[in-house]
C-alpha positions as a printed Julia matrix, in Angstrom:
57×3 Matrix{Float64}:
  -4.61  330.16  76.04
  -5.2   326.61  75.99
  -3.94  323.73  78.29
  -2.61  320.2   76.99
  -4.98  318.21  79.36
  -2.29  315.19  78.65
   0.63  317.24  80.85
   0.51  316.45  84.67
  -0.99  318.74  86.91
   2.31  320.11  87.62
   3.35  320.97  84.48
  -0.08  322.65  84.3
   0.54  324.72  87.78
   3.87  325.83  86.23
   2.07  327.0   83.01
  -0.75  329.03  85.23
   1.83  330.68  87.26
   4.27  331.41  84.39
   1.31  333.44  82.04
  -0.21  334.47  85.33
  -3.33  333.14  84.78
  -6.82  335.4   86.3
  -8.7   332.66  85.06
  -9.16  328.99  84.55
 -12.08  327.76  82.39
 -12.1   324.24  82.33
 -14.66  320.93  81.48
 -16.04  319.04  84.7
 -14.43  315.92  83.26
 -10.67  317.37  84.24
 -12.18  318.47  87.79
  -9.28  315.93  89.36
  -6.5   317.29  86.79
  -7.4   320.75  87.49
  -7.65  320.44  91.77
  -3.91  319.02  91.46
  -2.85  321.68  89.64
  -4.41  324.43  91.5
  -2.95  323.23  94.63
   0.3   323.73  93.81
  -0.45  327.41  93.27
  -0.33  330.22  96.45
  -2.49  332.5   94.14
  -4.91  330.21  91.94
  -6.94  332.03  89.36
 -10.66  332.02  89.18
 -11.87  328.81  88.65
 -15.09  327.93  86.15
 -16.33  324.72  85.54
 -18.44  324.87  82.19
 -18.68  322.34  79.57
 -20.77  318.75  78.33
 -18.96  317.08  81.72
 -21.48  319.33  83.61
 -24.66  317.4   82.87
 -25.92  320.32  81.3
 -26.34  322.56  84.03
């Protein structure tokens, strides 16, 4: 499911916890926001960084 990047890290953490997400795929430009969200979870999902923000790697 898509998550609104204008939400706070706390709000994103609540969404990820509620939907019992197993994997989170995000553009590296959102590293700081994702770091904050995952830090709030007891069992964070697998994290995959992909997109234009990765410098094309």
